[in-house]
C-alpha positions as CSV (number, residue, x, y, z in Angstrom):
1,M,-10.6,-47.2,9.4
2,L,-12.9,-46.8,6.4
3,W,-15.1,-43.7,6.0
4,Q,-18.5,-44.2,4.6
5,P,-21.0,-41.3,4.4
6,V,-24.6,-42.4,4.9
7,D,-27.8,-40.6,5.9
8,W,-28.3,-41.8,9.5
9,P,-30.4,-40.0,12.1
10,Q,-28.2,-40.9,15.1
11,D,-25.1,-39.1,16.2
12,S,-22.9,-37.5,13.6
13,C,-20.4,-40.4,13.9
14,S,-21.0,-43.9,15.1
15,P,-18.6,-46.9,14.8
16,V,-20.0,-50.1,13.3
17,P,-18.1,-53.3,13.4
18,S,-16.9,-54.7,10.1
19,S,-16.5,-58.3,8.9
20,K,-12.7,-57.9,8.6
21,G,-12.2,-56.8,12.2
22,R,-11.9,-53.1,11.5
23,S,-14.4,-50.5,12.6
24,I,-16.3,-48.6,9.9
25,F,-17.4,-45.1,10.9
26,R,-20.7,-43.9,9.5
27,F,-21.5,-40.2,9.2
28,N,-24.8,-38.5,9.3
29,V,-24.6,-36.5,6.1
30,K,-27.0,-33.8,7.3
31,R,-25.1,-33.3,10.5
32,R,-21.8,-33.3,8.7
33,S,-22.9,-30.6,6.2
34,E,-24.1,-28.5,9.2
35,M,-20.7,-29.0,10.8
36,I,-18.9,-27.9,7.7
37,W,-21.2,-24.9,7.2
38,R,-20.7,-23.8,10.9
39,T,-16.9,-24.3,10.7
40,S,-16.8,-22.3,7.5
41,L,-18.8,-19.5,9.0
42,V,-16.5,-19.4,12.1
43,L,-13.4,-19.3,9.8
44,V,-14.9,-16.5,7.7
45,L,-15.7,-14.5,10.8
46,L,-12.1,-15.0,12.2
47,V,-10.6,-13.9,8.9
48,F,-12.9,-10.8,8.8
49,L,-12.0,-9.9,12.4
50,A,-8.3,-10.3,11.7
51,V,-8.5,-8.1,8.6
52,N,-10.4,-5.4,10.5
53,V,-7.9,-5.3,13.3
54,D,-5.1,-4.9,10.8
55,A,-6.9,-2.2,8.9
56,R,-7.5,-0.1,12.0
57,G,-3.8,-0.1,12.8
58,G,-3.9,-3.0,15.2
59,R,-0.4,-2.9,16.6
60,R,1.7,0.1,17.0
61,G,5.2,-0.3,16.0
62,G,8.2,1.7,15.0
63,K,10.3,4.3,16.7
64,G,8.1,7.3,16.6
65,K,5.5,8.5,19.1
66,G,1.8,8.3,18.2
67,K,0.1,6.4,15.5
68,T,0.1,6.7,11.8
69,N,-3.2,6.7,10.2
70,L,-3.0,5.7,6.6
71,Q,-2.6,2.1,5.2
72,F,-1.3,2.3,1.7
73,A,-1.8,-0.2,-1.0
74,Q,1.4,-1.2,-2.9
75,V,2.8,2.0,-4.2
76,A,6.0,1.8,-6.2
77,E,8.7,4.3,-5.4
78,F,9.8,4.9,-9.0
79,S,7.9,4.6,-12.3
80,L,9.4,4.9,-15.7
81,I,6.4,6.3,-17.7
82,Q,7.8,6.8,-21.1
83,T,11.3,6.9,-22.6
84,Q,11.9,7.2,-26.3
85,L,15.7,6.9,-26.2
86,A,17.8,4.7,-24.0
87,D,20.5,7.3,-23.3
88,N,21.3,10.0,-20.8
89,R,19.2,12.7,-22.6
90,S,15.9,11.5,-21.3
91,A,14.6,13.0,-18.0
92,H,15.4,10.9,-15.0
93,I,15.3,11.6,-11.3
94,V,18.7,11.3,-9.7
95,T,18.0,12.2,-6.0
96,G,14.9,12.7,-3.8
97,S,13.5,12.5,-0.4
98,H,13.0,9.2,1.3
99,F,10.0,7.3,-0.1
100,S,8.1,7.1,3.3
101,Q,7.5,10.4,5.0
102,I,5.9,10.9,8.4
103,F,4.9,14.4,9.4
104,R,3.5,15.9,12.6
105,L,0.2,17.8,12.3
106,G,0.9,21.5,12.3
107,Y,4.5,21.2,11.3
108,K,6.2,21.3,7.9
109,L,6.1,18.6,5.3
110,V,9.1,18.9,2.9
111,L,9.7,16.8,-0.3
112,I,12.8,17.2,-2.5
113,C,13.5,16.0,-6.0
114,T,16.4,16.5,-8.4
115,A,16.1,15.6,-12.1
116,K,18.7,15.4,-14.9
117,G,18.3,15.4,-18.7
118,D,19.2,17.1,-22.0
119,P,17.5,19.5,-22.4
120,R,17.0,20.3,-18.7
121,P,13.7,18.6,-17.5
122,M,10.7,20.4,-16.0
123,I,9.4,19.1,-12.7
124,K,5.8,19.0,-11.7
125,W,4.3,17.9,-8.4
126,Y,1.2,15.7,-8.1
127,K,-0.9,14.5,-5.1
128,E,-3.1,11.4,-5.6
129,G,-2.6,11.7,-9.3
130,A,-3.8,15.4,-9.6
131,E,-1.3,18.2,-10.4
132,M,-0.7,20.4,-7.4
133,H,-1.0,24.2,-7.6
134,P,0.4,26.7,-5.0
135,K,-2.0,27.6,-2.2
136,N,-1.4,29.6,1.0
137,N,0.2,26.6,2.7
138,V,1.8,24.9,-0.3
139,H,5.0,26.4,-1.8
140,Y,7.4,25.2,-4.6
141,Y,11.0,26.1,-5.0
142,E,13.2,25.3,-8.1
143,K,16.8,25.9,-8.7
144,P,18.7,25.0,-11.9
145,I,22.0,23.2,-11.3
146,G,24.3,23.5,-14.3
147,E,22.9,23.0,-17.8
148,Q,21.2,19.6,-17.3
149,M,19.8,19.4,-13.7
150,L,16.9,21.0,-11.9
151,W,16.4,20.8,-8.1
152,S,12.8,21.2,-6.8
153,K,11.3,21.4,-3.3
154,L,7.7,21.1,-2.2
155,E,6.8,22.5,1.2
156,V,3.5,22.2,3.0
157,D,3.4,24.4,6.1
158,P,1.4,23.9,8.3
159,A,0.6,20.3,7.3
160,T,-2.9,19.0,8.1
161,M,-4.6,15.6,8.1
162,G,-5.7,16.3,4.5
163,D,-2.1,16.6,3.4
164,Q,-1.4,12.9,3.9
165,G,-1.4,10.7,0.8
166,V,0.8,9.7,-2.2
167,Y,2.8,12.6,-3.8
168,A,4.8,12.3,-7.0
169,C,7.6,14.3,-8.5
170,V,7.4,14.0,-12.3
171,A,10.3,15.1,-14.4
172,N,9.9,15.3,-18.2
173,N,11.6,16.6,-21.3
174,Q,11.2,15.8,-25.0
175,H,13.0,12.5,-24.6
176,G,11.2,10.9,-21.7
177,V,9.3,11.1,-18.4
178,M,10.1,9.7,-15.0
179,A,8.2,9.9,-11.7
180,K,9.2,9.3,-8.1
181,N,6.5,8.6,-5.5
182,F,6.4,9.6,-1.9
183,K,3.9,8.4,0.7
184,A,3.2,11.0,3.4
185,E,1.4,10.0,6.6
186,Y,0.6,12.2,9.6
187,T,1.2,11.3,13.2
188,Y,0.0,13.0,16.4
């Protein structure tokens, strides 16, 4: 078959016999462009609906009860912000809580971070990029371990819907800085 677009006021597609025994199909260009436009519109609507269902939490999965409420963009677990020397003196995080934390509303959210460096690094906690400060439901605990390590714990008790988000434990000393991110989501 040969395809030949022409402006023809009949149906959108009509066979016309050819001299070589093959049929030539002629298309009405106006109708064809309408069909393409309608098909494109339907595809755009389907994609939009599929994205909306996914953004609302569409399917519930996992082991826990209830539904988590926050869809995160790609958040890296670790980030090496700045290191001047490639040796063991720069601050680095050696252990920490699991990257993805799910907490129940009204219960305690606990994040733990241990950093090592020479001199012993300082640890600061951040939420959504802003440094956290103690409040009546937010507490910090720190404990030196030997000469080069520091253990730190962040507790939020009781945890509310406003406590979900991306938290970061940032360890720094004069030789470098390292951060470990945690994403915390609430469930019912």
